[in-house]
Each structure stands twice: as structure tokens, then as C-alpha cells.
BAPATI-196587 format. One record per residue: chain; x, y, z of N, C-alpha, C, O in turn. Coordinates in steps of 0.05 Angstrom, whole numbers, plus 5000, padded with zeros to 4 digits. Layout:
N
A,X,Y,Z,X,Y,Z,X,Y,Z,X,Y,Z
...
This chain:
88
A,5143,7491,2440,5129,7516,2440,5134,7529,2412,5155,7528,2401
A,5113,7542,2403,5114,7554,2376,5130,7580,2377,5131,7594,2398
A,5141,7587,2355,5157,7611,2354,5138,7635,2350,5115,7632,2342
A,5148,7659,2356,5133,7683,2353,5126,7688,2324,5105,7699,2317
A,5144,7680,2306,5140,7684,2278,5116,7669,2268,5100,7679,2252
A,5112,7644,2277,5089,7628,2269,5063,7640,2279,5043,7640,2264
A,5064,7650,2303,5040,7663,2314,5032,7688,2299,5008,7692,2293
A,5052,7704,2292,5047,7728,2276,5036,7721,2249,5018,7735,2238
A,5047,7701,2237,5039,7692,2210,5010,7683,2211,4994,7689,2192
A,5002,7669,2232,4975,7660,2235,4955,7683,2238,4934,7682,2227
A,4963,7703,2255,4946,7726,2259,4941,7741,2233,4919,7750,2227
A,4962,7744,2217,4960,7758,2192,4941,7743,2173,4925,7755,2159
A,4943,7716,2173,4926,7700,2155,4897,7702,2163,4880,7705,2146
A,4891,7702,2189,4864,7705,2199,4853,7732,2192,4830,7735,2183
A,4870,7753,2195,4861,7780,2189,4854,7783,2160,4833,7795,2153
A,4870,7772,2142,4865,7774,2113,4840,7759,2105,4824,7769,2088
A,4836,7735,2116,4813,7719,2108,4787,7733,2118,4768,7734,2103
A,4787,7743,2142,4764,7757,2153,4758,7783,2137,4735,7790,2134
A,4779,7796,2128,4775,7820,2111,4762,7813,2085,4745,7827,2075
A,4771,7790,2073,4759,7781,2048,4729,7775,2052,4713,7781,2035
A,4723,7763,2075,4695,7756,2081,4678,7782,2083,4656,7783,2073
A,4689,7802,2096,4675,7827,2100,4670,7841,2073,4649,7853,2069
A,4689,7839,2055,4687,7851,2029,4669,7834,2010,4661,7843,1989
A,4664,7809,2018,4647,7791,2001,4662,7777,1980,4651,7767,1961
A,4689,7774,1983,4706,7761,1964,4714,7733,1972,4727,7719,1956
A,4708,7725,1996,4717,7699,2006,4701,7676,1993,4676,7677,1992
A,4715,7656,1983,4702,7633,1971,4709,7608,1986,4731,7606,1998
A,4691,7589,1986,4696,7563,1999,4711,7545,1980,4717,7553,1958
A,4718,7521,1990,4733,7502,1973,4718,7494,1948,4731,7488,1928
A,4691,7493,1949,4676,7485,1926,4671,7508,1907,4660,7505,1885
A,4680,7532,1914,4678,7555,1896,4655,7574,1902,4653,7595,1890
A,4637,7566,1921,4614,7584,1928,4623,7606,1946,4643,7604,1961
A,4607,7628,1946,4613,7651,1963,4606,7644,1992,4585,7632,1998
A,4623,7651,2010,4619,7646,2039,4602,7669,2050,4611,7692,2049
A,4579,7663,2061,4561,7683,2072,4561,7682,2102,4555,7703,2115
A,4566,7660,2114,4565,7656,2143,4591,7665,2156,4613,7658,2147
A,4589,7681,2178,4612,7690,2193,4626,7666,2205,4651,7665,2206
A,4611,7646,2215,4623,7623,2228,4639,7607,2208,4661,7597,2215
A,4629,7604,2184,4644,7590,2163,4670,7605,2156,4690,7592,2151
A,4668,7631,2156,4692,7647,2150,4713,7643,2172,4737,7641,2166
A,4704,7642,2197,4723,7638,2219,4736,7610,2217,4760,7608,2221
A,4720,7590,2210,4731,7563,2207,4752,7562,2184,4773,7549,2188
A,4747,7576,2162,4766,7576,2140,4791,7591,2149,4813,7582,2143
A,4788,7613,2163,4811,7629,2173,4829,7612,2191,4853,7612,2188
A,4816,7598,2210,4832,7582,2229,4846,7559,2215,4869,7552,2221
A,4832,7547,2195,4844,7525,2180,4868,7534,2164,4889,7521,2164
A,4866,7557,2151,4889,7568,2136,4912,7576,2154,4935,7574,2147
A,4905,7587,2178,4926,7594,2197,4941,7570,2207,4966,7571,2210
A,4927,7548,2211,4940,7523,2219,4959,7513,2198,4981,7504,2203
A,4950,7515,2173,4967,7506,2150,4992,7524,2148,5013,7515,2139
A,4989,7549,2156,5012,7568,2155,5032,7563,2178,5054,7574,2177
A,5023,7547,2197,5042,7540,2219,5036,7554,2245,5052,7554,2263
A,5013,7566,2248,5005,7579,2272,4998,7559,2294,4987,7538,2288
A,5005,7565,2319,5000,7546,2341,4971,7546,2351,4967,7551,2375
A,4952,7541,2334,4924,7540,2341,4916,7511,2345,4920,7495,2327
A,4905,7504,2369,4898,7477,2374,4874,7468,2356,4858,7485,2348
A,4872,7442,2351,4850,7432,2334,4824,7434,2350,4825,7435,2375
A,4802,7434,2336,4776,7437,2349,4771,7414,2368,4773,7390,2360
A,4764,7420,2393,4758,7400,2413,4782,7385,2423,4778,7363,2434
A,4806,7395,2420,4830,7381,2428,4834,7380,2458,4847,7363,2468
A,4823,7400,2472,4828,7402,2501,4804,7395,2518,4789,7413,2526
A,4799,7370,2522,4778,7361,2541,4792,7345,2562,4803,7324,2558
A,4791,7356,2586,4805,7343,2608,4786,7322,2621,4762,7322,2616
A,4798,7306,2637,4782,7285,2650,4763,7298,2670,4741,7287,2675
A,4771,7321,2682,4754,7334,2701,4728,7344,2688,4706,7342,2699
A,4731,7355,2664,4707,7365,2650,4689,7342,2642,4664,7344,2644
A,4700,7319,2634,4684,7296,2627,4670,7285,2652,4647,7277,2650
A,4684,7285,2675,4672,7275,2699,4649,7293,2708,4628,7283,2717
A,4653,7319,2706,4632,7338,2714,4607,7335,2696,4585,7337,2706
A,4612,7330,2671,4590,7327,2652,4575,7301,2659,4550,7300,2657
A,4589,7280,2666,4577,7254,2672,4560,7257,2697,4538,7244,2698
A,4568,7272,2717,4553,7275,2742,4526,7289,2736,4506,7282,2748
A,4527,7309,2719,4502,7324,2714,4482,7307,2698,4458,7312,2700
A,4491,7288,2682,4473,7273,2666,4462,7248,2680,4443,7236,2670
A,4473,7241,2703,4464,7216,2717,4446,7223,2741,4452,7214,2763
A,4425,7239,2736,4406,7245,2758,4385,7224,2760,4381,7209,2741
A,4373,7222,2784,4352,7202,2788,4328,7209,2772,4319,7232,2770
A,4316,7189,2759,4292,7193,2744,4268,7187,2762,4267,7167,2776
A,4249,7205,2762,4225,7201,2778,4203,7191,2760,4203,7194,2735
A,4183,7178,2773,4161,7167,2758,4144,7190,2747,4141,7210,2759
A,4134,7186,2723,4118,7206,2710,4090,7210,2721,4080,7232,2722
A,4078,7187,2730,4051,7188,2740,4051,7184,2770,4068,7169,2781
A,4033,7198,2784,4030,7193,2813,4006,7175,2817,3986,7177,2804
A,4009,7158,2837,3988,7140,2843,3971,7152,2865,3981,7162,2885
A,3944,7152,2861,3926,7164,2881,3924,7145,2905,3923,7121,2902
A,3924,7157,2929,3922,7141,2953,3893,7134,2959,3875,7150,2954
A,3889,7110,2970,3862,7102,2978,3856,7113,3006,3875,7113,3022
A,3832,7122,3011,3825,7132,3038,3808,7112,3053,3801,7117,3076
């Protein structure tokens, strides 16, 4: 279990990065200005992880139950596209 200090450090890092984005000062790794809020969140979480915050990696928690539920919904019966006219 992570310590409280690491969690606080991560929160501070996220807060500062998002503030930079709001002010228009946040830069990406290639040096370009970050305009997207989603990209800013990704950068903030990445930096918080590097600082030692207990943030799980993207997509780390997929349980077998979720996978099974998804599999059930995708395996529906396929019906024929055309209907055949009956002879009278």
C-alpha cells in the first residue's frame, strides 16, 4: 500500500500540471504547446506516477468478469439479411 506522502505528492503534481495547461504554459515532450485537455491529463498522470503516486497504469484493471460480459454481448446470433418470399 502506498504511503500518504506519495499520494499527496501525486495530487500536487497533477494540480500544478493542470494549472500550467490552464495558463497556456504546458509543453509536450516534443516542445509543442499542449492544447488538448485530455493530453494535459495524460501528462499530469504520467508525471504523478514518476513522482511515486499510487495511480494504476491505463487499462490495468480488467477482471475476468468484465471480459466474460463483453464476450457474451458480442456473440449474438446473426440473422440472414434477405428474406425469401413464400410461394402461394
